[in-house]
N, C-alpha and C positions, 0 to 999 in steps of 0.2 A: 678280185675281181678284174681280167680284162674286157673293153670295150672290143665289141667285134662287128661288123659295118656290116649294115643287111644289102641283099639284095631286093626286084623289086615284091613288095609284099610279105617278105621274111621276119616283119617284127615276132613274129611270134617266135619262130626259130630261134633268133638271134636273144630274145631275154629268155631260152631254157638255157640255146647255147653259154651266157653269161651268170645263171644261178648253176649251174652246174660243173663250169668250170671245162667247159667240153669244145672245142674247134664248132665253129657255126657247119663246117663242111657235112661232119659228120652228123647231126642234128637233118640237117637238110636230109643226106642221105638217107636216116632212119623213117624220115619221113614222108621220103617219097617212096619207095621201099613199101613203106604201110599201105599209099594210094595207091602205087599204081601206075601212078603219072608221072611223066617226061619233065616234069619244072613243075614248081612249086605258085600256087599262088589261092586267094583268099577264097575265088569259086569251083576253088578244090571240092571235088565230091570227097567227104568226111571228114571236110578241115578240125574238125573242133576236134572228130572223135582222134582223129590222130594229133593233136596235141593234144588231150585229156590222156591218149595212150601213152606218150612219150613223158606228161608229166609223172604215170604211176610209171613206169619203167626206171626212172628215176628218184624215189623217193619223193617227189611234192605233192603240193596239193592242184586236184583238179588245178589251173589258172584258165580255163574258158569258163569257168562258176564263181565267178571272185563278188566275195558277198558286198552289198552297194555300202557306199560310206565317203557321203557330198565332205567333199574340202571344211572344216570346222572352222571358224572367225582365229582370228591374229591370235587373240588371247588363249587361245585353245592349237595351240599348233600341231600337224601330223606328227605320227614316232616312224620314225623311219627310219629306227635301230636294226643292225641286223641286215639281212637279204630280202628281195622280197619283187613281188609287180604293183606299175602299175597301168591302170588298162586309164585313157584320157579320150572324152565324149565330145567332141563338137557335132554340129549341125549337120555335115555330110562326109564324116569322115572318123575313125576312130585311131590307136594307138598303144600302142603298148609299152612298155619303158622295162628297166631294171632299176633297181636297188641297192644299193652298200652303204648303209653305216650313215647314212644321209647327204649322199649324193648322189646323184641320177646318173646312170648308163642309156643312154640314147641312141638303141647305131643306125639315126637316123641324121645325125650330129657329130660334129667334131670334139671332139672328147669331151671327160666326165665333165658333170655342171653340179653347182648346190639348186635345189629347189626351184626359187624363187626365179636362177639365172636362166631354166629349163623354163617355169612359167612365163614367163615373157617373150623367149622365142619364139611358143609355141604360139603362143597372142599374134605374137608378130605375121606370124605362116599361113595360120587358121582362124584363127580371130579367139573369142571369149568362148571357154568352153563350158557344157554344159554338166556335164557329170563326170569326177574323178576318185578312182576307185581303188584303195589301197589293197594290197592282198601278200600282208607277211610269208615269208618262210621261217619258219619255228624250226 
């Protein structure tokens, strides 16, 4: 998996690009074609349906409806084997990232990193998260 840097509000597009090994520019073009919008942003009409459609086309599960799973205690670590998406929610914002074999690929940070390092950086930037949802891609 290659880390791809996102533009404004493009974390979902970047995750799709990373999970499918497709350049972000290609995913962005497909998304904009689907919405007939001049640029991508989370308030765009059809945001969720476009992401769901791109997931379907790519053979991925619908990443807009991840199953709820709270971060387990330290005795029961999250299984980040294989590839997948992590959705994280704070009080005022949310974000999605890709993972592969225990390494987090966050399009908003420089370089891949282990889960705890990523959580520490997120807490520095946004505070303590409210919910974390892991969606594996099998």
